[in-house]
N, C-alpha and C positions, 0 to 999 in steps of 0.2 A: 696382403694389401691389394685391393682390386685395381685393375687397370681400366680406367674409364675412357670414354671416348668423347656460320656467321652470315650473315647477309640479311635476309628478311627477318630473322629472329632477333637481330640486335635491338631493334626498337622495342620488341616485347620485353627483352631483358632489362632495358633501361627503365621502361615504365614500371616493371615489377619492382625494381630497386627503389624507385621514387615512392611508390605506394607502401613499400615495406618500411621506409624511413618515416613516412607520414603517420603510419599506424603503429610505430614501434612502441614497445613496452617502456615504462619509465626506467631511467638508468638505474642499474643495480648498484647496491652499495659497494664502496671500495673494498678490496680484499684486505684482510688483516695484515698488519706489518709483519715482515718476515725477516728475522734476524740472521737467517742463514741463506739469504738470497745471493750472497757473494759466491756461494758454491755453484750457482748456475753459470758462472763464467768457467766453462768446462776445463779449458787448458791454461788458465791463469796460474802464475807462479804460486799464489796463495792457495788456490784450490789444490793444485798438484802436491804442494808441500803437506797439506792436510791428508790427502790420499796416501801419500808415502808413509806418513807416520802411522795411520790406521792399519795399512797393510803390514807394516813391520810389527805392530803390536799383536795382530792376529796370528801372523806367521810364527812369532816367538812362542805361542802356545800350541797351535795346531801342527805346525811343521815339526816341532820338537817332540811331539807325541810319538812314541816308538812305533805306532801302527800306521803313521802317515806314509812313510817310504814304501812299506810292503803294499799298501792299498794303491799308491800311485803306480808302482811297478805292475801290479795286476791289471789296473785299468789301461795302462799303456799297452800291455801285451794284447789285450782284447781289441783295443782301438787300432793297432797296427798289424793285427793278424792277417797274414796272406790268405787265410781261409775264409775271410769275410766274403759275403756275396758281392759279385761284381755286377752292380745294377745296370741293366742294358737300356739303351735307346736304339730301337730298331728303325733303320732308314734304308729302304730298298733291301739289298743283300748285305748290308753292313750293320755292325753293332758298334755304337759309341759308348764310352764309359768314362766317368769322372772318378778319379782314384787318388787317395792319400795313403801314404805308408811311411815307414821310417826313412826310406831313401827319398821320398817325395812328400815332405810334410806339408807343402803348400799346394800340392795336388798336380795332377796331369790330366790332360784330355787325350784319350787314346782310341784306336779303332782296330777291329778285326772283322772277318767275315762271319755271317750267321753260323755257317757250318763249323768253323773253327771255334767259335764261342761255345758251342755245345760240347766240345771236347773237355776233358778234365783240366788240361793245361793250355789255355788259348795262347796264341802267339800275337801279342799286341804290338801295334806300331804307335809310338808316342807322337802326337800332333803338336801339343803345346805343353811345355814344362813351365808351370807358373813360377816355380822357384828360380829357374834360370832366367826367365823373362824379367822377374823382379830385380834380379842382380843387374841385368842389362839396363833396366830403367831406373835403378836406384829407388825401388819402391817395393813394398811387401805386398805383392799381388796375391789374391786368391780368386778363384773363379766366381763370377757373378751370373753365370748362365750364358745362353746364346739364343739368337733369333735368326732363323735361316730362311732363305728364299725357296719357295715352292715353284715348280716341282724340282726334284733332284736334290734339293737342300745342300747344294755345293757351296754357295756363298752364304756366310753367316756374319752377323754382328756379334762379336764376342764381348761380353761385359767383364771388365776387370775391376775388382773391388779392393781398395786399400784397407787391409786388415779386417774385412768383413762388413764395411759400411754398406748402407743401402745406396748411397751415391756411387756411381760407377763411371769409368771411362770406357768407351766403346770403340772397337776397331774391327774393320772388315777382314775376314779370314776365309781362305779357300780350303775347305775340308779335304778336297781331293789332292791338292798339291802339298797340303800341310804347311802352308806359309801365309803370313799376313799379306794382303793384296797391296802391291806397290802402288802408291798414289790413290789408294782406296778410301772409302769413307772412314773418318775418324771423328769421334765426338768427345770433347773434353769432359772432365768430371762434372757430373750433375746427378741429381735424382731425375731420371729420364726414362723414356720408353720409345721404341721404334717399331714400325711395321714396314714390310716391303710392299710398295705399290707395284713396282716392276723391277727388273734387274738394275735399272739406272736411277731409281727414285725411291727415296725413303720418306715416310711420314714420321716426323719427329716431334715429340712433346718433351720439352726440357726448359732449363733456365736460359732465357734469351737475353737476360740483362735485368736491370733494376725494374721492379714492378711487374714481373712476368711469372711470379710464383704465388701460389695461394697462401693463405694464412697457415695452412697445414704443412707448407714447405714443398708442395708438389706443383708441377707445371699446369697452366690453364690455357696455353696457346699451342696449337699444332701447326707445323709448317711442312711444306713439301720441299725436299732438298734433292737437287739433281746432282748426278755424278759430275765431278769436275768443277762444280759451282762453289764459290766461297760460302761458308756457313752463314755469314751475315746477310747473304743475298737470297736465302731460302724464302719461299713465298708462303705467306700466311693462308691457311686453309680454314681454320676455325679458332674462335676466341670465346672462352667461357668467362667466368667472373672470378675475381680474387677471393670472394667469399665462398666459392665452391670448394670441394675437397681437391679435385684434380680433373684432368681431362687426358684422354689418350685415344689412340687409333688402333684398329685391328683389321687385318685382311685375312679372310677365310677362303679356302679353295675346296672343291671336291673333285673327284676323279672323272666327272663327266664334263669338265671344262668350265664350271661356274666359278666366278670369283666375286666376292662381296667384301666391300670395305666399309667399316662402321667407325663413327666417332662417338665416344661415350663420355658424356659430361656427368661426373659424379657429384651430385648435390651434397651428399654425405656418404658415409660408409656403406649404406644400404640402398639408397635411392639414386637412380641414374636416368638421365634422358639419353635415348639412343637415336642417332642420326645416320642415315645412309648417304655415303659419298658416291654419287652417280655422275660420271663424266664431268667431274669438277664441281658439281652442284651439291650442296648440302641439303638433304631433305629430312624433315622431321618424320618420325615414325610413331605409330600408335602402340608401341610396346609399353607395358606398364612400367612404373618406376622401379618396381622390384622384379622385373623380368630380365634375365641375363642370357644373352646369346651364347650358346655353349659350343655349337658345331655347325657344319654345313655338310650334308650328306645327300647324294643323289638329287640335288636341286631343292632340298628341304633345309630350312633353317631350324635348328633344334634349340629350343628356348626353355630354360628352367625358371619356374615361377616361385618366388619367395612370398607371394601374396595371392589371395583369391583374384581371379580375373574373369570378367564377363565382357568380352570384346564387342559384342552386339547386344542391344537391349533385349532382343527376343532370342538370343543365342544361348549356348551352353555356358554354365559357370564352371571354370576350372579351379580346383582348390589349391591352396598353397602347398608346395612340395611336389606339384605335378611337373611333368616334362611334356611339352607340346611341340608340334611340327608345323611349319608354315611353308607353303609352296613359294619358292623365292621369285619365280617369274611374276606371280600375282603380287607378291610383296613389293617388288621393284616397280611395278606398274602403279600400284596404289598403296604406299607404305603406311597410310593412316587407317585404312579400313581393312582389318585383318580377320582371316578365317582359319583359326588353328584347328588341328586335329590332335587327339590325345595319343601320346606314346606310353606314358607311365603315370599312374596315380598312386599316391600313398594309401596305406591302410591304417588301421588303428595301431599296428605294431611294426610296420615295415616302411622305411623311408629311404629315399635316394641318397647315396653317398657320393658317387663319382661317375664320370662317363668318358669314353674315348670312342673314336671311330677308326675302323679299318677302311679298306677300299670300298667295301660294299655293305658293311654292317655297323650297327651301333652297339657298343658294349656298355653295360651298366653294372655297378655294384651297389648293394643296398645294405642296410642294417635292419635286422629283424630282432627286436629285443636285444640290440647291441651284438647280434651274431651276424657274421658276414655271409652274404649271398651274392651270386653273380649271374648275369643274364646276357644273351645275345638277342638283339632285336632286328627284325627284317622288315623292310618296306614291301608290302604285298601289292599285287597288281591293282587292287581296288583302292589303294591309297591308305589303307589301314596298316597298323604296326602290330607285329606278332612277336612275342617274346618266348624264348626257350631258356629254362634254368640250367645252369651248368652244375655238374657234380663237384662240389668242393667240400672239404671236411667240416664237420660241425665244430662249434666252440672255437672258431678261428676268426681272425680279422682277414678280410680279403681285399686287396687293393689292386687297381689297374696300374701297371708300371709303364708300359709303352705299347703302342699299336702302330702297324705299318701302313703308310699311305699307298704303297704300290701293290699290296696284296692283302690277304685277310689274316695274317699272322699277328699275334699279340702275346704279351707276357702278363701273367698275374703273379702277385706276391701273396703267399699264405703264411700266416704267422700266429703264434699263440704265446702265452706267458711262459710255458714250459716246453714248447715245441719249436725247435730251430726253424728259422724262416726258410722257405723254399720258393723257387721260381717255377711256375708252370707255363709251358709254351702251348699256346692254343691256336687253332685254326677255326675262325668263325664260320667258314663255309662248311666245315665238317662237324662243328659243334663239339670238338674233341680237345682234351687237355692231356698233356704228358709232362712228367717232371723233367725239368731242364737242369736245375742247379739246386743244391741243398746245403745249408750251412751245417757243418759238423757241430755237435754239442759244445757249448762254450762254458758250461758249468754243470754240476751234478744236480739234475732235476729229479732223480729217482725217489728221494724221500718226500717230494712235494706234491701238492694237489691244488687245483683251482676250483673255486666255487663262486657262483653268482648269487648274491643275497640282495635283499630289498629292505630299505629303511623307510620310515614314515615321516615325512616332513610336515610343514605347516599346512593346515586345511586338508590333511589326509593324503597329500601327494606322495605316491610311491616312487622312491628313488633307487635305482639299481646300483650295485657296486660289486666289484670283483675282489676276492681275497685270494692271495697266493700264500700258502702256509705249509708247514710240515704236516704230514699225515698223522703223526703221533702228537700233535699239538696238545698241550694241557690247557684246558679252558679255565685258567686260574687268574686271568687278568694280568699276568706277569710277562707277557711276550712283547719284546721290542717291535713296534709296528710303525711303518711309514705309510702315511695316507697322502695320495697325490690327487689333484683335480685341477681343472682349468676354468670351466664355467663361463664361457663368453664367446662372442663373435661366431656363433653357430658352428664351433669346432667340435667335432665328435672325437671322443677319446675311446680307443678300442684296445683289446689285448695286443700286446707287442712283446716279442722276444728281445729283451734287453740283456745283453751279456754283462754289462757293467753292473746293473741291478742284481743280476743273478750271482755274479762272482763276488761282489763287494758287500752284498746284503743278505740275499736269500741263503746262500751257502753257509753263511756265518750265523744262521739261526734267526734272521729277521723275518717279519711278516710284511708283505707288500699289499697295499690296497689302492684300487683305482675307483674313484667316485664319478659316476655319470650324472652329475648334478645339472639342474636347469641352467640355461645360458648357452649350453652346447647344442649340437644338432643331432643328437642320438635319436630323438623322436620328432624330427622335422622342425619346420619353422616355428611352430607354436611353442615347442620346448625352449627355443631360444628367446622368443619374444616375451615369454612369461617373466624373464628377468631383465628386461630392458629398462634403462633410465631409473625412474623412481620406484620401479618394481624390483630393483636389484637385491633388496634384502632377502628375497626368496632364494636367491642363489646361495647366500651366506647361511641361511637357515637350512638349506638342503645339506650343505657341507657338514655343519655341526650335527645334523640328524644322523648322518652316516657315522660320524665319530661316536655319538652316544649309543648307536646301535652296536658298534664294535665293543663298547664298554659293557653294555647290557648282556651281550653274548659272552662276556668274559674272555674275549679274544685278547684284549689288552686293557689298559687303564691309563688315566692321564699321566701317571708317572712314567709309563713306557710308550707313550704315543707321541710321534713326531709328524710334522706335516711339511709338504714341499710344493711349491708352485712358482712358475716363472711368467714374466710379462703381465698379462691380465691375471694369470694365476698368482703372480707376486702381489698384486693388489688384494686378491683373495686371502693370501697369507697375512698381509698386514691387517686386514679387517678382522680376521679370526683372532689374531694376537690381541687386538684392542677389545673386541667384544667378548671373547671367551678365554682370557689368559689362564683360567683354571683348568682348561681342557688339555693343554699340551705341555710337554717338557722340552720339545725341540721344534724350532720353526726355521725353515730355509726359505729365504725371500730372495728370489733370483730376478735380475733385470726388471725391477718392478715399477709400476705406477703406485705412488703413495700420497702425493700431494694432489688431492682431487679438487681443491679450489683453484690450484694453479696449473693443472695439467694442460689446459688449452694453449698456454703460451710456452710450453716446454717441448722442444724437439717437434715431432709430428703430432703432438697431442690434439690439435684442433680437428684432425681427421676422425677422431673417435667420438665426437659429440653425438652421433647417431646411436652409439652404444651406451654412453654414460650420461648424456644430457649436458647442459651448459649452465655456467654460473650467470649467464645473462637472462635466464628464465628463473624468476623468484622461487617457484616451487622446486625446480631441479637444483638450484643452488642450495636451498635448505637441506635437501636430501643428501647432496654431495658432501656438504659440511658434516652432516651427521654420521657419515660412514668413512670419511677421509682419515686414513690412519695417521698421517702427518699432523693433521689438525686436532685429532682426538687423543693423541698421545698425552698422557697425564703423568705428573710426578707422583711418587709414593704409591705406585701400583706394583704389585708383585707379578711383573711380566716374565714370561720365559726369556732366556737369553738367546736371541736369534742369531743366525748366520746370514748376513746380508751380502749378496754377490752382485756385481755389475761389471760393465766394461766401459772404458773411456771412449771407444770407437762406436758405441751404440748411438746412431743418429736417428733412430726410430722412437724409442722411449727415452733414451738418454740416461746417463748416470746420475742426473741431478736428484731424482726422487730418492734413490738409495742414499746418496750423500747427505741430503738434508735430514732425512729420517734418522740416520745414524748420529749426525751432529746434535740433533735435538735430544736424543737419548743420552748422548755424552754429557750434555749440559745438565740433564736431570740426574746424572750419576747412575743411570741404568746400564747394566752390563750388556754387551753385544760383541759379536765378531763381525769384521768387515773385510772384504777382499774385492779390490777393483783391478782387473787385469786391463792391459792397454788395448789389446786387439780382441777380435771375436764378434764385433758388431753386436747385433741383437741375439747373442748366443753365449756359449760357454767357452769359446776359444777358437782361434783361427786355424789351429793345426792339432794333431793328436796329442802332442806334449802338453799344450795349454789345456786341452780338454781333460787329459788325465789328471793334471794338477787340480783342476776344479773338482773332479770326482773325488780326489783324495781329501780335499778340504771338506766336502760334504759328508763323506762316510766316516772320516775321523771324528768330526763333530757329532754325527749321529751315534757313533759308538760310545763316545764319552757321555752323551746325554741319556741314551736309551738302553745301552747294554751294560755299562759299568754299574 
C-alpha cells in the first residue's frame, strides 16, 4: 500500500469537485440484491456462527486425513528452524533483526553489532518481546514495523498490530536503552502513518475523528504534533479530500545535511500529487502523477517514473520505468519547473526492481528476463550517473535487504528455487561482495531441476514461466502440478527458495510452476498496464495459456493440475475457476477479492479502483460484472472443489469476499472447503503455528486432489 503525501490549493480542490459533480456521468444502476450481505457484518454472532460451522466441517475432513499431522509438523519445523536466515537491518555499527520462533511465536526485536552478526552464532540482545508486551497489555501484539529518527535512528515509533491488522497502535521507543520512552509519543489504534520532522515533532496522518478518513479507509489529513502536546491540539498541515485514496508525509535525509519533507496526496493507487513542505509552507511540485520520490542522495532527489515524462516542452522525454535525479537546491527554489537527469533507463528486457542508498552510493536491482541483476551507481563530478554491475549468480532472484546510512555497507539477498537463500555483504565504495550468511538446505533438491519456459497468450504475447520438477520426470501428463501466479499491482514474482514448498510438495513428487503473467512488473510498467481495468482479461488469458502449455508439453493434465493464489491472486483463482472449470482439479483461493461489483465498499476496496475500475463507470461496471467470480458463479456447473482460506483480522481485503462466495456455493449445493482463522491480518497466520496449520490444510488438500 503506497504511503501518500492546503492553503492556496483548497480553492482549486473545491472548484474541481464542483465541476466534477456538474459533469458527472448518469447514476449507475443499483447493485443486484445480495442474499449473503449479512456476512459483511464481520464479527456478528450470526456471521461467526456460520464461520465456526464451516471451519468444523472442513477440519473434520482435512484435519482427520492421516497426512495432515505430519505435514503440519514438517511445516512447523521449517518455520521455527533456528537455522533460518536472520534478516538484518544495518544501522551504523549495529544490526537489528525481527525474529519469530517456538519460544517467541509473536516475535522479538533484537540487536547485535555488525561484527558479532557475521559470526556463526551472534549474541543478540532482545529489545522488545511482543509476546511479553502483549500479556502486559492484554493484547495479542505482533510487530507492525518501526519509523526512526535520523540521524542515529535512536528514537523510533514502534507499530503494534493486534493479530496482524493494518491498523496499528504506535509508541515511541528508544533503541539504545531498549525501553519505551516515558511520557513519549503514543498514537492510539488507527490506520496511520508518521514521519519525524525533528526530534520533538511528528507529522501524523491518521483517523482524527468522524469525517477524517477516505472512502478507502485511510487518512486524508496530516497534522504536526509536538512533544508534550495533547494529540487533539495537533496543528493541521495539509488536508486532501474524502474521495482521494489517502495522504501521508515523508521526510528524507542525506549525509551532506539536506532534509526534505514531502506531502503525498494519493488520488488513487497509482496517481499522486506531491507537495514540498518548506518552512511550514506547502508548495505544489511539477512531478508527474506517476512519479514517486524514492531517495535523497548527495543533494539529489531520486525519482522513479511509472509513466513517460517530458518536463519541458523542448526537453528530453524520459520513458516509463526510468529513474531520474533532480538537484534539490534547484527543486526547492522552483519546484514546478524541473530539470531531471537520467540515472537508469529500461531496455526491452531489463527493468528496475528496487533501490536503496548508502552514504555515498545508489544501489539498484533489476530483472532481465526475470533474472536478477544488481548495480552500484555513482554521481560523477559532471553531474552524470555511472553504474557498475555487481557479480551475482545467474538464474537467481537478487534483492536489496538493507543499506547503511553512516557508511557504504549493504546486504543483498540471493535466492533460487533450489538454492538456499544467502546474504551477501557488500561495500559500495569497493564494489565488492562476500558471503555473510547462508541458509542450510531445508529439503532434498538433488533430484530436481529448474527451467524457464514460454507460453503464447492472446495476440501472440509471450509469457514466461518457471517449472521446478524432477530431472527424471515422465512427460506423460500424470504429474501432480501446482501453478502459482499473482498478476497485478506491478508486483514482480521471482524465483524464491521456499522450504515449505520444497518439503511439503517438491520432495513428495510434486511439480511447482510460477507464472510471470501480465499485471505484474517483471517487464516494467507496460507489462502491468496491459492488464489494467477493462483490459484485465489479458491477465486471465495469460494464466490459462501457461496452464495449457503445461498440458501440451505433457508435464501435467487437468486431472493433476492445481492452482494457488492470494489476495489479487485469489481473485485470479476465482476467475479461473469460473471461466475454465475444466482445466483444474484443485484451486486454493486465499484471502481473496471475489465480489467485484461490491469490492469498493468492502474493507479498503475503494483504494484499488486504479487497478480494477469502478462500478460508477458503466463500461468498467459491465466488465467487472463479467469477470466477478461471486456474481458469475452458476448452479449446475461441474466446478472443482476449492479450498477457500481467509482471516477474520484481515482489514485490507477482509474475510467478506471468501465468506459470501462460499455461502453462495453452499446454497447451490456445490462442494468446497473453507477455513477462516482469527488472526493473521492479510496473511496466513500471525505466528508460526498458525502458518504451519494453514500450510497443512493446503498440502493435505492438494495431496487428496492431485496425488491420490
